[in-house]
MIDO-459184 format. One record per atom (N, C-alpha, C): residue in three letters; x, y, z; atom name. Coordinates in pm, 1 decimal. Layout:
N
[nulum "ALA", [X, Y, Z], "CA"],
...
//
This chain:
142
[nulum "MET", [8733.4, 3425.6, 3121.4], "N"],
[nulum "MET", [8610.0, 3368.2, 3170.5], "CA"],
[nulum "MET", [8543.2, 3292.8, 3056.4], "C"],
[nulum "ARG", [8500.4, 3174.3, 3087.0], "N"],
[nulum "ARG", [8431.1, 3092.9, 2987.8], "CA"],
[nulum "ARG", [8288.5, 3141.6, 2968.9], "C"],
[nulum "GLY", [8231.0, 3106.6, 2854.6], "N"],
[nulum "GLY", [8095.0, 3146.7, 2823.3], "CA"],
[nulum "GLY", [7993.3, 3094.0, 2922.3], "C"],
[nulum "GLN", [8011.9, 2971.6, 2968.4], "N"],
[nulum "GLN", [7919.1, 2912.4, 3064.8], "CA"],
[nulum "GLN", [7921.6, 2989.9, 3196.0], "C"],
[nulum "THR", [8040.8, 3027.2, 3239.4], "N"],
[nulum "THR", [8053.6, 3105.2, 3363.3], "CA"],
[nulum "THR", [7986.3, 3240.4, 3347.2], "C"],
[nulum "ALA", [8003.0, 3302.6, 3231.6], "N"],
[nulum "ALA", [7941.3, 3432.5, 3205.5], "CA"],
[nulum "ALA", [7789.2, 3421.5, 3208.3], "C"],
[nulum "LEU", [7735.6, 3313.3, 3152.6], "N"],
[nulum "LEU", [7589.9, 3292.8, 3155.0], "CA"],
[nulum "LEU", [7537.8, 3275.3, 3298.2], "C"],
[nulum "VAL", [7608.6, 3198.3, 3376.7], "N"],
[nulum "VAL", [7566.6, 3176.7, 3515.6], "CA"],
[nulum "VAL", [7571.8, 3307.8, 3593.2], "C"],
[nulum "LEU", [7678.4, 3384.5, 3575.0], "N"],
[nulum "LEU", [7689.6, 3513.3, 3645.0], "CA"],
[nulum "LEU", [7580.7, 3610.9, 3600.2], "C"],
[nulum "ALA", [7551.7, 3613.3, 3470.4], "N"],
[nulum "ALA", [7444.9, 3700.2, 3419.6], "CA"],
[nulum "ALA", [7311.0, 3660.6, 3480.3], "C"],
[nulum "TRP", [7287.1, 3529.9, 3490.2], "N"],
[nulum "TRP", [7163.8, 3481.9, 3551.6], "CA"],
[nulum "TRP", [7155.8, 3522.5, 3698.2], "C"],
[nulum "LEU", [7266.8, 3510.4, 3771.2], "N"],
[nulum "LEU", [7268.0, 3547.1, 3912.7], "CA"],
[nulum "LEU", [7241.5, 3696.1, 3932.2], "C"],
[nulum "VAL", [7296.5, 3779.2, 3844.3], "N"],
[nulum "VAL", [7270.5, 3923.5, 3852.2], "CA"],
[nulum "VAL", [7122.7, 3951.3, 3826.4], "C"],
[nulum "ALA", [7066.3, 3889.3, 3723.0], "N"],
[nulum "ALA", [6924.1, 3909.5, 3691.3], "CA"],
[nulum "ALA", [6835.2, 3857.9, 3804.1], "C"],
[nulum "LEU", [6872.0, 3745.7, 3863.1], "N"],
[nulum "LEU", [6795.5, 3689.0, 3973.9], "CA"],
[nulum "LEU", [6801.6, 3780.7, 4096.5], "C"],
[nulum "ALA", [6919.8, 3832.7, 4126.6], "N"],
[nulum "ALA", [6934.5, 3923.5, 4240.6], "CA"],
[nulum "ALA", [6856.6, 4052.9, 4217.8], "C"],
[nulum "ALA", [6864.0, 4106.4, 4096.5], "N"],
[nulum "ALA", [6792.3, 4230.6, 4066.2], "CA"],
[nulum "ALA", [6640.7, 4209.5, 4073.1], "C"],
[nulum "SER", [6592.9, 4099.9, 4018.3], "N"],
[nulum "SER", [6449.2, 4070.7, 4022.5], "CA"],
[nulum "SER", [6402.5, 4046.6, 4165.4], "C"],
[nulum "SER", [6479.2, 3970.8, 4240.9], "N"],
[nulum "SER", [6444.7, 3943.7, 4380.4], "CA"],
[nulum "SER", [6446.2, 4072.0, 4463.3], "C"],
[nulum "GLY", [6546.4, 4155.9, 4441.9], "N"],
[nulum "GLY", [6554.2, 4282.6, 4513.6], "CA"],
[nulum "GLY", [6436.9, 4372.8, 4481.2], "C"],
[nulum "SER", [6398.9, 4377.0, 4355.0], "N"],
[nulum "SER", [6285.7, 4458.2, 4312.6], "CA"],
[nulum "SER", [6156.1, 4410.2, 4377.1], "C"],
[nulum "LEU", [6136.8, 4280.1, 4377.3], "N"],
[nulum "LEU", [6016.6, 4223.9, 4440.3], "CA"],
[nulum "LEU", [6017.7, 4244.9, 4591.5], "C"],
[nulum "PHE", [6133.6, 4234.9, 4653.7], "N"],
[nulum "PHE", [6144.2, 4258.8, 4797.7], "CA"],
[nulum "PHE", [6105.8, 4402.5, 4831.2], "C"],
[nulum "LEU", [6157.4, 4497.3, 4752.7], "N"],
[nulum "LEU", [6126.0, 4638.1, 4778.6], "CA"],
[nulum "LEU", [5976.8, 4666.8, 4765.3], "C"],
[nulum "SER", [5912.7, 4607.3, 4665.7], "N"],
[nulum "SER", [5771.1, 4638.4, 4644.2], "CA"],
[nulum "SER", [5676.3, 4552.4, 4727.2], "C"],
[nulum "GLU", [5705.4, 4425.0, 4742.2], "N"],
[nulum "GLU", [5612.4, 4335.2, 4809.2], "CA"],
[nulum "GLU", [5633.8, 4325.8, 4959.9], "C"],
[nulum "VAL", [5756.2, 4338.5, 5005.1], "N"],
[nulum "VAL", [5784.3, 4327.3, 5148.8], "CA"],
[nulum "VAL", [5790.5, 4465.1, 5213.9], "C"],
[nulum "LEU", [5870.3, 4554.5, 5154.4], "N"],
[nulum "LEU", [5884.7, 4688.7, 5211.9], "CA"],
[nulum "LEU", [5777.8, 4786.1, 5165.4], "C"],
[nulum "ARG", [5696.4, 4742.7, 5069.3], "N"],
[nulum "ARG", [5581.8, 4821.0, 5020.1], "CA"],
[nulum "ARG", [5619.3, 4953.0, 4952.3], "C"],
[nulum "TYR", [5734.7, 4956.5, 4884.9], "N"],
[nulum "TYR", [5770.0, 5073.8, 4804.4], "CA"],
[nulum "TYR", [5700.9, 5060.0, 4669.6], "C"],
[nulum "LEU", [5624.2, 5158.6, 4632.0], "N"],
[nulum "LEU", [5554.3, 5154.0, 4504.1], "CA"],
[nulum "LEU", [5649.9, 5188.6, 4390.5], "C"],
[nulum "PRO", [5655.8, 5104.7, 4287.3], "N"],
[nulum "PRO", [5741.4, 5136.2, 4171.7], "CA"],
[nulum "PRO", [5674.9, 5242.5, 4083.5], "C"],
[nulum "CYS", [5756.1, 5331.3, 4029.1], "N"],
[nulum "CYS", [5704.3, 5431.6, 3936.4], "CA"],
[nulum "CYS", [5691.6, 5369.1, 3797.1], "C"],
[nulum "GLU", [5643.9, 5446.9, 3702.6], "N"],
[nulum "GLU", [5623.9, 5395.7, 3566.9], "CA"],
[nulum "GLU", [5755.0, 5349.1, 3503.9], "C"],
[nulum "LEU", [5860.9, 5426.6, 3519.5], "N"],
[nulum "LEU", [5989.5, 5387.9, 3460.7], "CA"],
[nulum "LEU", [6044.5, 5261.8, 3528.0], "C"],
[nulum "CYS", [6019.5, 5247.2, 3657.0], "N"],
[nulum "CYS", [6060.6, 5125.0, 3726.7], "CA"],
[nulum "CYS", [5988.8, 5002.9, 3667.9], "C"],
[nulum "TRP", [5861.8, 5020.3, 3632.2], "N"],
[nulum "TRP", [5786.8, 4909.7, 3572.2], "CA"],
[nulum "TRP", [5846.8, 4868.4, 3438.9], "C"],
[nulum "TYR", [5886.8, 4966.0, 3357.7], "N"],
[nulum "TYR", [5948.2, 4932.2, 3228.7], "CA"],
[nulum "TYR", [6077.7, 4853.9, 3248.6], "C"],
[nulum "GLN", [6154.1, 4891.9, 3350.7], "N"],
[nulum "GLN", [6277.4, 4819.1, 3379.1], "CA"],
[nulum "GLN", [6247.3, 4677.2, 3426.2], "C"],
[nulum "ARG", [6143.1, 4662.6, 3506.4], "N"],
[nulum "ARG", [6102.0, 4529.5, 3550.7], "CA"],
[nulum "ARG", [6059.0, 4442.9, 3432.0], "C"],
[nulum "ILE", [5989.1, 4504.1, 3338.0], "N"],
[nulum "ILE", [5943.2, 4430.3, 3220.0], "CA"],
[nulum "ILE", [6062.1, 4370.0, 3145.1], "C"],
[nulum "CYS", [6175.5, 4436.7, 3149.0], "N"],
[nulum "CYS", [6295.7, 4383.9, 3084.0], "CA"],
[nulum "CYS", [6372.6, 4287.5, 3174.4], "C"],
[nulum "MET", [6373.8, 4312.8, 3305.5], "N"],
[nulum "MET", [6456.6, 4231.8, 3396.2], "CA"],
[nulum "MET", [6394.3, 4097.2, 3430.9], "C"],
[nulum "PHE", [6265.3, 4093.4, 3459.3], "N"],
[nulum "PHE", [6203.8, 3968.6, 3505.2], "CA"],
[nulum "PHE", [6219.3, 3853.9, 3404.9], "C"],
[nulum "PRO", [6195.8, 3876.3, 3274.5], "N"],
[nulum "PRO", [6217.5, 3765.1, 3180.8], "CA"],
[nulum "PRO", [6363.8, 3721.4, 3173.6], "C"],
[nulum "LEU", [6456.0, 3815.4, 3196.9], "N"],
[nulum "LEU", [6597.9, 3779.3, 3193.7], "CA"],
[nulum "LEU", [6630.9, 3676.9, 3302.4], "C"],
[nulum "ALA", [6570.5, 3691.8, 3419.6], "N"],
[nulum "ALA", [6596.7, 3596.4, 3527.8], "CA"],
[nulum "ALA", [6554.5, 3455.6, 3486.6], "C"],
[nulum "LEU", [6444.0, 3445.0, 3418.2], "N"],
[nulum "LEU", [6395.7, 3314.0, 3372.8], "CA"],
[nulum "LEU", [6477.5, 3261.7, 3253.8], "C"],
[nulum "LEU", [6491.7, 3344.7, 3150.4], "N"],
[nulum "LEU", [6561.9, 3301.5, 3028.9], "CA"],
[nulum "LEU", [6708.5, 3266.6, 3054.7], "C"],
[nulum "LEU", [6776.2, 3350.7, 3132.8], "N"],
[nulum "LEU", [6917.8, 3324.4, 3159.5], "CA"],
[nulum "LEU", [6936.3, 3203.3, 3249.8], "C"],
[nulum "GLY", [6840.2, 3179.7, 3338.5], "N"],
[nulum "GLY", [6846.5, 3059.0, 3421.4], "CA"],
[nulum "GLY", [6836.4, 2932.6, 3337.1], "C"],
[nulum "ILE", [6744.0, 2931.9, 3244.7], "N"],
[nulum "ILE", [6728.4, 2816.5, 3154.5], "CA"],
[nulum "ILE", [6853.6, 2800.0, 3068.5], "C"],
[nulum "ALA", [6903.4, 2912.0, 3014.1], "N"],
[nulum "ALA", [7021.8, 2905.8, 2928.0], "CA"],
[nulum "ALA", [7144.9, 2857.9, 3004.6], "C"],
[nulum "ALA", [7160.2, 2904.0, 3128.0], "N"],
[nulum "ALA", [7274.9, 2861.2, 3208.6], "CA"],
[nulum "ALA", [7266.3, 2711.6, 3238.8], "C"],
[nulum "PHE", [7146.9, 2664.6, 3270.0], "N"],
[nulum "PHE", [7127.0, 2522.5, 3297.0], "CA"],
[nulum "PHE", [7156.6, 2437.7, 3173.5], "C"],
[nulum "ARG", [7114.4, 2487.5, 3056.1], "N"],
[nulum "ARG", [7132.6, 2411.2, 2931.8], "CA"],
[nulum "ARG", [7266.6, 2439.2, 2864.8], "C"],
[nulum "LYS", [7344.3, 2534.2, 2920.9], "N"],
[nulum "LYS", [7473.3, 2574.3, 2863.0], "CA"],
[nulum "LYS", [7454.8, 2623.0, 2719.5], "C"],
[nulum "ASP", [7355.4, 2709.6, 2701.9], "N"],
[nulum "ASP", [7316.2, 2757.0, 2569.9], "CA"],
[nulum "ASP", [7345.7, 2906.0, 2553.9], "C"],
[nulum "ALA", [7459.7, 2937.4, 2494.5], "N"],
[nulum "ALA", [7497.2, 3078.0, 2472.0], "CA"],
[nulum "ALA", [7414.9, 3140.3, 2360.1], "C"],
[nulum "GLY", [7335.3, 3060.8, 2289.8], "N"],
[nulum "GLY", [7248.6, 3114.5, 2185.7], "CA"],
[nulum "GLY", [7141.9, 3208.6, 2240.4], "C"],
[nulum "ILE", [7120.3, 3207.3, 2370.3], "N"],
[nulum "ILE", [7022.1, 3294.4, 2433.5], "CA"],
[nulum "ILE", [7061.2, 3441.4, 2420.4], "C"],
[nulum "VAL", [7186.2, 3466.8, 2394.6], "N"],
[nulum "VAL", [7235.1, 3604.9, 2386.0], "CA"],
[nulum "VAL", [7155.0, 3684.3, 2283.1], "C"],
[nulum "VAL", [7119.4, 3621.7, 2173.4], "N"],
[nulum "VAL", [7043.5, 3688.4, 2067.4], "CA"],
[nulum "VAL", [6909.8, 3741.4, 2119.5], "C"],
[nulum "TYR", [6849.9, 3669.5, 2214.2], "N"],
[nulum "TYR", [6720.2, 3708.1, 2268.3], "CA"],
[nulum "TYR", [6731.8, 3792.5, 2395.7], "C"],
[nulum "ALA", [6831.6, 3764.5, 2475.5], "N"],
[nulum "ALA", [6844.7, 3832.2, 2605.0], "CA"],
[nulum "ALA", [6912.1, 3968.4, 2594.1], "C"],
[nulum "LEU", [7006.3, 3983.1, 2503.1], "N"],
[nulum "LEU", [7079.9, 4109.8, 2493.4], "CA"],
[nulum "LEU", [6989.9, 4228.8, 2460.6], "C"],
[nulum "PRO", [6895.1, 4217.1, 2367.2], "N"],
[nulum "PRO", [6806.2, 4332.0, 2343.7], "CA"],
[nulum "PRO", [6727.5, 4372.7, 2468.8], "C"],
[nulum "LEU", [6678.3, 4275.2, 2545.0], "N"],
[nulum "LEU", [6608.1, 4307.4, 2669.3], "CA"],
[nulum "LEU", [6699.4, 4382.0, 2765.9], "C"],
[nulum "SER", [6821.9, 4336.2, 2776.8], "N"],
[nulum "SER", [6916.7, 4397.9, 2868.2], "CA"],
[nulum "SER", [6954.2, 4539.3, 2823.5], "C"],
[nulum "LEU", [6974.8, 4558.7, 2695.4], "N"],
[nulum "LEU", [7011.5, 4691.2, 2645.3], "CA"],
[nulum "LEU", [6895.6, 4790.5, 2654.5], "C"],
[nulum "ILE", [6775.7, 4745.2, 2625.2], "N"],
[nulum "ILE", [6658.4, 4832.8, 2637.2], "CA"],
[nulum "ILE", [6635.6, 4869.4, 2784.1], "C"],
[nulum "GLY", [6640.2, 4770.5, 2871.6], "N"],
[nulum "GLY", [6624.6, 4796.5, 3014.4], "CA"],
[nulum "GLY", [6731.9, 4890.1, 3067.1], "C"],
[nulum "GLY", [6855.4, 4870.6, 3019.9], "N"],
[nulum "GLY", [6964.4, 4959.1, 3060.2], "CA"],
[nulum "GLY", [6943.6, 5101.3, 3010.6], "C"],
[nulum "GLY", [6888.8, 5114.4, 2890.8], "N"],
[nulum "GLY", [6858.8, 5247.9, 2837.3], "CA"],
[nulum "GLY", [6752.1, 5319.0, 2919.2], "C"],
[nulum "VAL", [6648.4, 5245.6, 2957.3], "N"],
[nulum "VAL", [6543.0, 5304.4, 3040.9], "CA"],
[nulum "VAL", [6600.8, 5342.1, 3176.7], "C"],
[nulum "ALA", [6684.6, 5255.3, 3232.7], "N"],
[nulum "ALA", [6745.7, 5283.3, 3362.6], "CA"],
[nulum "ALA", [6835.9, 5406.8, 3355.0], "C"],
[nulum "LEU", [6912.8, 5419.3, 3247.4], "N"],
[nulum "LEU", [6999.0, 5537.1, 3231.2], "CA"],
[nulum "LEU", [6914.3, 5663.5, 3221.8], "C"],
[nulum "TYR", [6808.5, 5659.6, 3144.4], "N"],
[nulum "TYR", [6717.2, 5773.1, 3134.5], "CA"],
[nulum "TYR", [6659.7, 5807.5, 3271.5], "C"],
[nulum "HIS", [6624.3, 5706.9, 3348.8], "N"],
[nulum "HIS", [6569.1, 5725.8, 3481.8], "CA"],
[nulum "HIS", [6671.8, 5791.5, 3575.0], "C"],
[nulum "VAL", [6796.3, 5746.8, 3566.4], "N"],
[nulum "VAL", [6903.8, 5806.7, 3647.3], "CA"],
[nulum "VAL", [6922.2, 5952.7, 3610.2], "C"],
[nulum "ILE", [6921.7, 5981.4, 3481.0], "N"],
[nulum "ILE", [6937.7, 6120.3, 3435.4], "CA"],
[nulum "ILE", [6823.4, 6206.4, 3488.5], "C"],
[nulum "LEU", [6700.8, 6154.7, 3483.5], "N"],
[nulum "LEU", [6587.3, 6230.0, 3537.3], "CA"],
[nulum "LEU", [6600.8, 6253.5, 3687.0], "C"],
[nulum "GLN", [6656.5, 6156.3, 3758.1], "N"],
[nulum "GLN", [6675.8, 6173.7, 3901.9], "CA"],
[nulum "GLN", [6782.4, 6277.4, 3932.5], "C"],
[nulum "LYS", [6887.4, 6278.9, 3853.8], "N"],
[nulum "LYS", [6999.1, 6369.3, 3880.9], "CA"],
[nulum "LYS", [6973.7, 6510.9, 3832.0], "C"],
[nulum "ILE", [6885.7, 6525.5, 3731.6], "N"],
[nulum "ILE", [6851.1, 6657.5, 3678.5], "CA"],
[nulum "ILE", [6699.9, 6671.9, 3687.9], "C"],
[nulum "PRO", [6649.6, 6699.7, 3808.6], "N"],
[nulum "PRO", [6504.4, 6707.9, 3825.4], "CA"],
[nulum "PRO", [6443.6, 6821.7, 3744.4], "C"],
[nulum "ARG", [6321.7, 6797.3, 3698.5], "N"],
[nulum "ARG", [6249.7, 6896.4, 3618.4], "CA"],
[nulum "ARG", [6129.0, 6947.7, 3695.1], "C"],
[nulum "LYS", [6078.1, 7054.7, 3647.2], "N"],
[nulum "LYS", [5958.2, 7112.2, 3706.6], "CA"],
[nulum "LYS", [5843.6, 7010.7, 3696.3], "C"],
[nulum "GLY", [5773.3, 6989.4, 3805.6], "N"],
[nulum "GLY", [5661.5, 6895.7, 3804.3], "CA"],
[nulum "GLY", [5701.0, 6754.7, 3845.1], "C"],
[nulum "GLY", [5825.5, 6732.6, 3883.7], "N"],
[nulum "GLY", [5868.5, 6600.5, 3929.0], "CA"],
[nulum "GLY", [5927.6, 6517.8, 3817.4], "C"],
[nulum "ILE", [5981.9, 6403.8, 3854.4], "N"],
[nulum "ILE", [6049.2, 6320.3, 3755.4], "CA"],
[nulum "ILE", [5963.4, 6206.4, 3704.3], "C"],
[nulum "CYS", [5867.5, 6166.6, 3782.7], "N"],
[nulum "CYS", [5781.7, 6055.7, 3742.0], "CA"],
[nulum "CYS", [5640.9, 6108.1, 3720.8], "C"],
[nulum "ALA", [5593.2, 6098.4, 3600.1], "N"],
[nulum "ALA", [5464.1, 6157.4, 3565.6], "CA"],
[nulum "ALA", [5346.7, 6076.9, 3620.5], "C"],
[nulum "PHE", [5359.8, 5946.1, 3629.9], "N"],
[nulum "PHE", [5248.8, 5861.3, 3672.2], "CA"],
[nulum "PHE", [5291.6, 5772.6, 3788.1], "C"],
[nulum "GLY", [5197.6, 5741.0, 3873.4], "N"],
[nulum "GLY", [5225.0, 5648.4, 3983.0], "CA"],
[nulum "GLY", [5313.1, 5709.6, 4089.7], "C"],
[nulum "ALA", [5391.3, 5625.5, 4153.4], "N"],
[nulum "ALA", [5479.1, 5669.4, 4261.4], "CA"],
[nulum "ALA", [5590.0, 5759.0, 4206.1], "C"],
[nulum "SER", [5648.1, 5837.5, 4292.5], "N"],
[nulum "SER", [5756.3, 5926.9, 4251.5], "CA"],
[nulum "SER", [5889.8, 5873.9, 4302.4], "C"],
[nulum "CYS", [5991.1, 5884.7, 4221.0], "N"],
[nulum "CYS", [6125.5, 5843.3, 4262.0], "CA"],
[nulum "CYS", [6203.8, 5960.5, 4320.6], "C"],
[nulum "ALA", [6137.9, 6074.2, 4339.3], "N"],
[nulum "ALA", [6205.7, 6190.3, 4396.5], "CA"],
[nulum "ALA", [6255.6, 6158.4, 4537.2], "C"],
[nulum "ASP", [6181.2, 6078.7, 4611.7], "N"],
[nulum "ASP", [6224.5, 6039.5, 4744.4], "CA"],
[nulum "ASP", [6254.8, 5889.6, 4744.4], "C"],
[nulum "ASP", [6363.3, 5854.1, 4678.6], "N"],
[nulum "ASP", [6409.1, 5716.1, 4666.3], "CA"],
[nulum "ASP", [6455.2, 5667.1, 4803.9], "C"],
[nulum "PRO", [6395.7, 5559.8, 4856.7], "N"],
[nulum "PRO", [6431.1, 5513.2, 4991.1], "CA"],
[nulum "PRO", [6573.7, 5460.0, 5002.4], "C"],
[nulum "LEU", [6635.2, 5422.0, 4892.8], "N"],
[nulum "LEU", [6771.8, 5369.9, 4897.1], "CA"],
[nulum "LEU", [6876.5, 5475.2, 4864.6], "C"],
[nulum "ASN", [6839.3, 5598.9, 4856.7], "N"],
[nulum "ASN", [6931.4, 5704.1, 4815.6], "CA"],
[nulum "ASN", [7044.5, 5719.0, 4917.1], "C"],
[nulum "ALA", [7152.5, 5646.1, 4894.6], "N"],
[nulum "ALA", [7268.9, 5650.4, 4981.9], "CA"],
[nulum "ALA", [7375.8, 5738.8, 4919.8], "C"],
[nulum "PHE", [7415.9, 5840.0, 4990.3], "N"],
[nulum "PHE", [7519.9, 5933.2, 4947.0], "CA"],
[nulum "PHE", [7483.6, 6004.9, 4817.6], "C"],
[nulum "GLY", [7355.5, 6009.5, 4784.2], "N"],
[nulum "GLY", [7311.6, 6076.8, 4662.8], "CA"],
[nulum "GLY", [7349.5, 6003.5, 4535.7], "C"],
[nulum "LEU", [7402.8, 5884.3, 4545.6], "N"],
[nulum "LEU", [7447.5, 5810.5, 4427.2], "CA"],
[nulum "LEU", [7377.2, 5676.2, 4412.7], "C"],
[nulum "VAL", [7367.3, 5600.8, 4519.5], "N"],
[nulum "VAL", [7311.2, 5466.8, 4513.5], "CA"],
[nulum "VAL", [7159.3, 5476.2, 4525.7], "C"],
[nulum "THR", [7094.3, 5482.8, 4410.1], "N"],
[nulum "THR", [6949.4, 5487.3, 4403.9], "CA"],
[nulum "THR", [6898.6, 5360.1, 4336.7], "C"],
[nulum "ILE", [6770.1, 5337.1, 4343.7], "N"],
[nulum "ILE", [6713.0, 5217.5, 4280.4], "CA"],
[nulum "ILE", [6738.9, 5218.8, 4128.9], "C"],
[nulum "PRO", [6714.9, 5330.8, 4058.1], "N"],
[nulum "PRO", [6746.8, 5330.7, 3914.9], "CA"],
[nulum "PRO", [6895.6, 5310.9, 3885.1], "C"],
[nulum "MET", [6984.0, 5361.5, 3972.0], "N"],
[nulum "MET", [7127.5, 5341.3, 3950.6], "CA"],
[nulum "MET", [7162.8, 5193.5, 3967.3], "C"],
[nulum "LEU", [7105.8, 5128.1, 4068.0], "N"],
[nulum "LEU", [7129.3, 4984.7, 4085.0], "CA"],
[nulum "LEU", [7078.3, 4906.6, 3964.5], "C"],
[nulum "SER", [6964.5, 4946.3, 3911.3], "N"],
[nulum "SER", [6909.0, 4882.0, 3793.1], "CA"],
[nulum "SER", [7002.3, 4899.8, 3673.4], "C"],
[nulum "PHE", [7052.8, 5021.0, 3655.8], "N"],
[nulum "PHE", [7144.7, 5049.2, 3545.1], "CA"],
[nulum "PHE", [7270.8, 4963.5, 3556.1], "C"],
[nulum "VAL", [7325.0, 4952.8, 3677.7], "N"],
[nulum "VAL", [7445.0, 4870.7, 3698.7], "CA"],
[nulum "VAL", [7414.4, 4723.8, 3668.6], "C"],
[nulum "ALA", [7298.9, 4674.8, 3712.6], "N"],
[nulum "ALA", [7262.3, 4535.2, 3687.0], "CA"],
[nulum "ALA", [7249.3, 4508.4, 3537.2], "C"],
[nulum "PHE", [7179.6, 4596.8, 3465.6], "N"],
[nulum "PHE", [7166.3, 4578.0, 3320.5], "CA"],
[nulum "PHE", [7302.7, 4586.7, 3251.1], "C"],
[nulum "GLY", [7388.2, 4675.7, 3299.1], "N"],
[nulum "GLY", [7523.2, 4687.5, 3241.4], "CA"],
[nulum "GLY", [7604.5, 4561.1, 3261.8], "C"],
[nulum "LEU", [7599.9, 4506.0, 3382.1], "N"],
[nulum "LEU", [7671.6, 4380.8, 3409.6], "CA"],
[nulum "LEU", [7617.5, 4266.7, 3324.8], "C"],
[nulum "ILE", [7486.2, 4255.9, 3317.5], "N"],
[nulum "ILE", [7425.7, 4149.0, 3237.6], "CA"],
[nulum "ILE", [7466.6, 4162.7, 3091.3], "C"],
[nulum "SER", [7461.6, 4284.0, 3037.7], "N"],
[nulum "SER", [7499.9, 4305.5, 2897.5], "CA"],
[nulum "SER", [7645.2, 4267.9, 2874.2], "C"],
[nulum "ALA", [7734.1, 4310.6, 2963.7], "N"],
[nulum "ALA", [7877.0, 4278.1, 2949.0], "CA"],
[nulum "ALA", [7898.4, 4127.1, 2955.4], "C"],
[nulum "LEU", [7831.4, 4060.5, 3046.0], "N"],
[nulum "LEU", [7845.5, 3915.3, 3058.0], "CA"],
[nulum "LEU", [7787.9, 3842.7, 2936.4], "C"],
[nulum "LEU", [7679.6, 3895.6, 2880.4], "N"],
[nulum "LEU", [7623.2, 3834.2, 2759.3], "CA"],
[nulum "LEU", [7716.9, 3851.7, 2639.7], "C"],
[nulum "PHE", [7779.0, 3969.8, 2628.8], "N"],
[nulum "PHE", [7878.5, 3989.4, 2522.1], "CA"],
[nulum "PHE", [7993.9, 3891.4, 2540.0], "C"],
[nulum "ARG", [8034.3, 3867.9, 2665.0], "N"],
[nulum "ARG", [8143.8, 3775.4, 2693.3], "CA"],
[nulum "ARG", [8103.9, 3631.8, 2656.5], "C"],
[nulum "ALA", [7981.8, 3595.0, 2688.7], "N"],
[nulum "ALA", [7934.4, 3459.9, 2655.7], "CA"],
[nulum "ALA", [7931.5, 3439.7, 2504.7], "C"],
[nulum "LYS", [7887.2, 3541.5, 2433.0], "N"],
[nulum "LYS", [7880.9, 3531.9, 2286.5], "CA"],
[nulum "LYS", [8020.4, 3523.0, 2226.7], "C"],
[nulum "ALA", [8112.8, 3603.8, 2278.5], "N"],
[nulum "ALA", [8250.9, 3600.8, 2228.6], "CA"],
[nulum "ALA", [8314.7, 3464.5, 2256.3], "C"],
[nulum "SER", [8287.0, 3408.5, 2371.0], "N"],
[nulum "SER", [8340.6, 3277.3, 2405.1], "CA"],
[nulum "SER", [8284.0, 3169.9, 2312.8], "C"],
[nulum "GLN", [8154.8, 3181.2, 2281.2], "N"],
[nulum "GLN", [8092.2, 3086.0, 2190.2], "CA"],
[nulum "GLN", [8155.0, 3094.9, 2051.6], "C"],
[nulum "ALA", [8178.6, 3216.2, 2004.0], "N"],
[nulum "ALA", [8240.7, 3234.6, 1872.0], "CA"],
[nulum "ALA", [8382.1, 3178.5, 1871.0], "C"],
[nulum "LEU", [8455.5, 3197.8, 1981.4], "N"],
[nulum "LEU", [8591.6, 3145.8, 1990.7], "CA"],
[nulum "LEU", [8591.4, 2993.0, 1991.5], "C"],
[nulum "ASP", [8496.3, 2933.0, 2060.6], "N"],
[nulum "ASP", [8485.3, 2787.1, 2062.8], "CA"],
[nulum "ASP", [8454.2, 2732.3, 1923.7], "C"],
[nulum "LYS", [8366.2, 2799.6, 1850.3], "N"],
[nulum "LYS", [8333.0, 2755.8, 1714.5], "CA"],
[nulum "LYS", [8456.0, 2762.1, 1625.1], "C"],
[nulum "GLU", [8534.5, 2867.9, 1642.1], "N"],
[nulum "GLU", [8655.4, 2883.7, 1560.9], "CA"],
[nulum "GLU", [8758.6, 2776.3, 1593.2], "C"],
[nulum "ARG", [8775.3, 2747.3, 1720.4], "N"],
[nulum "ARG", [8873.3, 2647.6, 1763.2], "CA"],
[nulum "ARG", [8834.8, 2506.7, 1720.9], "C"],
[nulum "HIS", [8707.6, 2474.4, 1735.1], "N"],
[nulum "HIS", [8662.9, 2337.5, 1710.8], "CA"],
[nulum "HIS", [8600.9, 2317.0, 1572.7], "C"],
[nulum "GLY", [8580.3, 2425.2, 1500.1], "N"],
[nulum "GLY", [8526.8, 2413.5, 1366.0], "CA"],
[nulum "GLY", [8383.0, 2371.3, 1358.8], "C"],
[nulum "TRP", [8303.2, 2407.0, 1462.6], "N"],
[nulum "TRP", [8160.3, 2373.9, 1458.7], "CA"],
[nulum "TRP", [8080.4, 2491.2, 1482.7], "C"],
//
């Protein structure tokens, strides 16, 4: 896969995740919990930044986008762990609770799990874009 293709795919994943998040909260009226907000803080800028980078064919965005993706993925993983190993007093200390996740399909497909998968895909695609850029520099000497 070429770096440009990886950037476009990463942008599409970020766009789908951001759109899905907004649909759940604004259309279906599901209130996001505090951890969901932190994940949104990382995902929403990715949809914008990766879209611009894909349009400009600029793999240099990886330096700025990868930290957002890794931090968001870390928060999502922590959120999944809290959902799977509930603690006394609930899993979400402030705001809405994710204990009754409306998308909980088969006990596996939850909103935090979807977020974790999206951040994982974006991170993998960004690593691929960066590797492709490095390979192009080596081949062409620029």
